Structures are given as structure tokens and as C-alpha cells.
Backbone bond lengths (Angstrom), bond angles and torsions (degrees), N, CA, C in turn:
res aa  C-N    CA-C-N  psi(-1)  N-CA   C-N-CA  omega(-1)  CA-C   N-CA-C  phi
1 M - - - 1.442 - - 1.519 109.13 -
2 S 1.360 117.63 145.19 1.458 122.78 -178.74 1.512 109.23 -77.11
3 N 1.300 112.94 150.18 1.458 115.61 177.02 1.526 109.83 -89.06
4 P 1.318 118.02 160.11 1.465 121.90 -175.85 1.517 112.59 -60.55
5 N 1.335 118.21 -32.76 1.465 120.64 178.62 1.516 110.95 -63.38
6 E 1.324 115.76 -42.89 1.473 121.14 -179.24 1.526 109.88 -64.92
7 N 1.327 117.95 -41.57 1.462 121.88 178.07 1.525 110.75 -64.30
8 G 1.306 116.89 -41.49 1.458 121.10 178.46 1.519 111.16 -63.93
9 S 1.307 116.02 -39.57 1.462 121.14 179.79 1.534 110.29 -66.35
10 R 1.308 117.32 -41.24 1.469 121.35 177.16 1.524 110.29 -63.31
11 L 1.311 115.06 -43.42 1.455 119.98 179.31 1.528 110.62 -62.39
12 D 1.327 116.65 -40.48 1.469 120.73 176.96 1.530 110.45 -61.82
13 R 1.333 116.99 -43.89 1.472 120.57 179.17 1.526 110.84 -64.27
14 I 1.319 116.84 -40.48 1.473 120.99 178.56 1.521 109.80 -64.28
15 E 1.324 116.83 -43.47 1.465 120.34 178.87 1.525 110.89 -63.47
16 A 1.337 115.94 -40.24 1.468 120.19 179.09 1.531 109.86 -64.33
17 L 1.335 116.57 -41.71 1.468 120.31 178.33 1.525 110.98 -65.76
18 M 1.308 117.58 -39.52 1.456 121.20 178.65 1.524 110.48 -64.74
19 L 1.345 116.57 -39.68 1.460 120.65 177.81 1.527 110.27 -64.98
20 E 1.337 116.83 -43.28 1.476 120.39 176.65 1.521 110.87 -60.31
21 L 1.334 116.04 -43.22 1.459 120.86 -179.87 1.528 110.49 -64.35
22 A 1.308 117.70 -43.51 1.460 121.06 179.16 1.531 110.25 -64.01
23 T 1.330 116.64 -42.46 1.472 120.84 179.24 1.524 110.38 -63.68
24 A 1.326 116.87 -44.22 1.469 120.67 178.77 1.526 110.34 -63.68
25 S 1.327 116.53 -38.56 1.466 120.61 179.31 1.530 110.62 -64.47
26 I 1.321 116.95 -41.73 1.469 120.85 178.27 1.524 110.10 -64.83
27 R 1.348 116.98 -44.57 1.473 119.99 177.63 1.526 110.62 -60.28
28 H 1.318 116.27 -41.44 1.463 122.23 179.01 1.528 110.07 -61.78
29 D 1.332 116.49 -47.48 1.468 120.79 179.24 1.529 111.22 -62.08
30 N 1.340 115.88 -42.73 1.467 119.77 178.85 1.524 111.63 -63.17
31 E 1.322 116.46 -41.75 1.468 120.21 179.74 1.529 110.55 -65.83
32 F 1.325 117.43 -40.96 1.458 119.85 177.56 1.521 111.34 -65.52
33 S 1.323 116.68 -37.59 1.467 119.71 176.67 1.523 110.15 -62.90
34 R 1.334 116.38 -43.51 1.466 120.60 178.53 1.525 110.58 -62.92
35 L 1.322 116.84 -44.61 1.467 120.77 179.37 1.526 111.26 -63.47
36 N 1.324 117.12 -40.89 1.464 120.32 177.71 1.525 111.25 -63.42
37 A 1.330 116.77 -39.13 1.464 120.18 178.10 1.531 110.25 -64.35
38 V 1.331 116.72 -42.62 1.466 120.60 178.22 1.525 110.42 -63.78
39 L 1.324 116.99 -43.50 1.468 120.51 178.73 1.524 111.30 -63.23
40 N 1.332 117.06 -37.63 1.469 120.03 176.44 1.518 111.09 -64.81
41 Q 1.337 116.80 -41.32 1.462 120.26 177.61 1.522 110.74 -62.61
42 I 1.320 116.12 -43.16 1.468 120.40 179.10 1.524 109.83 -62.64
43 S 1.312 116.54 -43.33 1.466 121.04 179.67 1.523 110.91 -62.03
44 E 1.333 116.64 -43.99 1.468 120.39 178.73 1.528 110.58 -63.81
45 Q 1.342 116.63 -40.30 1.465 120.09 179.64 1.531 110.47 -66.36
46 Q 1.327 116.84 -39.58 1.461 119.93 178.02 1.527 110.73 -63.78
47 A 1.321 116.95 -40.20 1.468 120.35 178.25 1.522 109.79 -64.71
48 A 1.338 116.87 -42.58 1.469 120.42 177.81 1.527 110.32 -63.35
49 N 1.330 116.52 -40.82 1.473 120.17 178.04 1.524 110.89 -63.10
50 A 1.325 116.71 -41.60 1.468 120.55 179.57 1.524 110.09 -63.08
51 R 1.351 116.68 -41.35 1.466 119.59 178.12 1.523 110.75 -64.50
52 Q 1.332 116.73 -40.08 1.465 120.16 179.81 1.528 110.93 -67.57
53 I 1.320 117.31 -39.36 1.469 121.06 177.45 1.524 109.60 -62.17
54 E 1.332 116.04 -42.69 1.470 120.14 179.05 1.534 110.52 -63.06
55 A 1.322 116.75 -43.41 1.467 120.35 178.64 1.529 110.57 -64.89
56 N 1.329 116.50 -40.76 1.468 120.21 178.41 1.523 111.08 -63.92
57 T 1.326 116.59 -40.82 1.460 121.27 179.26 1.533 110.46 -62.40
58 R 1.343 115.85 -44.13 1.477 119.29 177.85 1.532 110.16 -62.30
59 Q 1.334 116.91 -41.94 1.468 119.77 -179.62 1.525 111.07 -65.36
60 I 1.317 117.03 -38.51 1.472 120.60 176.68 1.523 109.81 -61.88
61 E 1.341 116.94 -43.16 1.468 120.54 178.27 1.527 110.58 -61.43
62 I 1.327 116.58 -44.27 1.475 120.55 178.08 1.519 110.00 -61.83
63 N 1.329 116.49 -45.92 1.469 120.54 -179.58 1.528 111.66 -62.62
64 T 1.334 116.32 -38.38 1.461 120.60 179.69 1.529 110.33 -65.34
65 R 1.341 116.44 -44.06 1.473 119.72 177.25 1.529 110.71 -63.07
66 Q 1.335 116.69 -42.13 1.460 120.47 179.77 1.532 110.59 -64.96
67 Q 1.316 116.25 -38.23 1.468 119.94 178.12 1.529 110.28 -62.73
68 A 1.324 116.76 -42.20 1.466 120.20 178.30 1.530 110.21 -62.74
69 L 1.345 116.46 -42.25 1.467 119.44 177.50 1.534 110.63 -64.02
70 N 1.309 116.76 -41.30 1.467 120.29 178.67 1.526 111.00 -62.33
71 Q 1.327 116.60 -41.38 1.461 120.22 178.78 1.526 110.63 -63.32
72 E 1.332 116.16 -40.03 1.465 119.55 177.41 1.525 109.95 -64.91
73 D 1.324 117.12 -42.40 1.471 120.64 176.65 1.522 110.99 -58.97
74 I 1.323 116.78 -40.92 1.469 120.90 179.24 1.529 110.03 -64.61
75 R 1.339 117.10 -41.73 1.474 120.53 178.01 1.530 110.53 -61.49
76 V 1.345 116.20 -44.57 1.462 120.27 179.72 1.525 109.85 -64.38
77 L 1.314 117.44 -44.10 1.456 121.57 179.81 1.532 110.83 -63.84
78 T 1.322 116.79 -42.45 1.467 120.70 178.41 1.526 110.39 -62.07
79 A 1.342 116.26 -43.50 1.463 120.03 178.42 1.529 110.20 -64.08
80 S 1.330 117.48 -39.50 1.472 120.88 178.79 1.523 110.79 -64.95
81 I 1.314 116.68 -41.95 1.473 120.38 178.04 1.525 110.14 -63.54
82 Q 1.326 115.56 -42.45 1.472 119.08 179.05 1.534 109.68 -63.40
83 G 1.324 116.33 -41.33 1.465 120.13 177.79 1.516 110.70 -62.67
84 L 1.332 117.32 -42.05 1.464 121.78 178.21 1.531 110.63 -64.59
85 R 1.310 118.10 -40.79 1.467 121.71 177.30 1.530 110.53 -60.84
86 N 1.339 114.20 -44.14 1.461 118.28 179.18 1.527 110.59 -63.66
87 L 1.320 116.56 -41.37 1.455 120.87 178.95 1.529 111.00 -62.65
88 V 1.340 116.28 -44.75 1.471 120.69 178.25 1.525 109.67 -64.39
89 A 1.309 117.47 -42.77 1.477 120.67 179.42 1.522 110.18 -62.46
90 D 1.333 116.86 -43.45 1.473 120.06 177.80 1.526 110.66 -62.56
91 Y 1.338 116.41 -41.10 1.456 120.77 179.68 1.533 110.61 -63.19
92 I 1.338 115.18 -46.18 1.486 118.75 179.93 1.540 109.86 -63.63
93 Q 1.309 116.47 -40.80 1.464 120.11 -179.03 1.526 109.91 -65.86
94 A 1.349 116.42 -41.10 1.456 120.27 179.30 1.524 110.54 -65.10
95 R 1.289 119.27 -39.01 1.461 122.68 179.93 1.528 110.70 -70.24
96 S 1.305 116.31 -34.88 1.477 117.82 -178.76 1.531 111.39 -73.66
97 H 1.325 118.63 -20.26 1.446 122.53 178.25 1.517 111.66 -90.62
98 S 1.277 117.86 -7.99 1.466 120.06 -177.87 1.494 111.10 -82.92
């Protein structure tokens, strides 16, 4: 039969192991909570990045359409200037022949 000292010592070791296990479990839970918080932050940042990419893409499309319109305006303006030059040249030529 075991003596009371030996039983007490075993009980102390069991209690110490249980305390270590509880402490490790708390550390584990805390680390998982921290990791989950980091993953949530990353997820939120990725969603924000996706929204910004979408907004940038729309702005690029708008800018591209505006650039095409501007180029057309430049072509029309260039043609108008050329027409005005021709008109002025014709006018000067007509006056010099009079």
C-alpha cells in the first residue's frame, strides 16, 4: 500500500500538470484569437483593396473614353483651323488679284 506522502506527491504532480495544461490552453486560445484578429484585418484590407481596384478600373475606363473624345475634339479643331487657313488664304489671294 502507498504511503500518504507518496499520494500527496502524486497529487501535487497532477495538479502541477493540470496547471501547465490550463496555462498552455489559455496561451493557445490567446494566440488563436490574435491570429483570427490578424486574419480579419487582412480580409478587410483585401476587400478594401478590391473596392479600390474596382474604382480605379472604372476611372481608367472614364479617362480612356474622355481621352478618345478629346482626340476627336482635337481632330475637329485641327480641321476647323485648316479650313480657316484655307479661307484666309483664298481671301488674301482674291484680294491680291483684284
